[in-house]
Phi, psi and omega in degrees: 000133180291155174287135178282149181297335179291340181274352184240132177292135178293145181289344178209157182290339184267021184294140176242126185259134173237130182218155179286149180215092178300329180293315177295319179298317177302313181299312181297314182293322179298318178296315181295317179294323177298312180298318180298317180296317181294329178283319185279328185304314178297326178294316178296317179299319179294316180295325181270353180071030182239089181252028185275343184285136175288158184301324182292330178291320176297319178297317179297316178300317180299314182294315181298312180296316181298317180295317181295312181292316180296319178295319178299319179286309188290331184246020175296161187302317181287320184291331185275357177286133186293135173230135174213148179227131177238122183249133178213179178294341180277333182155207184233132171253140183218128169230116188241129176048052174085007180279167170287147182284150172236157179234136175233126173290157182302323179293340181268001183255123177276320188203139174231131180224135168246116185224164177266142173222094186067237180268358182260152173250128187241137172257131175235125177239117179258115178284155176299317180208138181296338177290345180263008176273127184256117176290141175263165179317139180195180181250028177061032173288331182112160181286180179301157178301152179238143175240096187073241179261356186259139169286138180236150177213138175277118183258012187306320182260014184289136177235138016290316173183155176299328179295318178292324176297316179302315179298317180296318178297315179298317180298314182293319181294321178293321180294315181290326178291322179289329181288329181277347184277000000 
């Protein structure tokens, strides 16, 4: 089990925390699937010529299907593993899919990318040198997964959102680059 961000002191007072939330993902997906079912169901009934079902029966079907599918996605074994990213003026802390967290100072980061891969949003952090990666307190589960030289994390369930994380990373990287010049 990964160390929770509340158990680790932030490297700076201005830290912004982003963390995965299967419960929030479940809620959003259940609402979206319910709405999609309610929009499509009358069209399917009209095309098949079957308009005998009362409206409440369609609503019950929509809710049951949405809850089952959303639960399957949000609480699948890979999705329910905790991921968190904490960005501050000191650098970036990352614990991905149940790993122990690592910390990289801005000077130790060569490249940071938030990109799409199919339906997933992926964070890639490439350190200048792996010797400059600092492990944060942990239970020796190991650091985040690596793809080549980059640490990777699935941000699909990250809240507030991967887009806000990208903005925060860009803001911090520009600030740290400007401070060193």
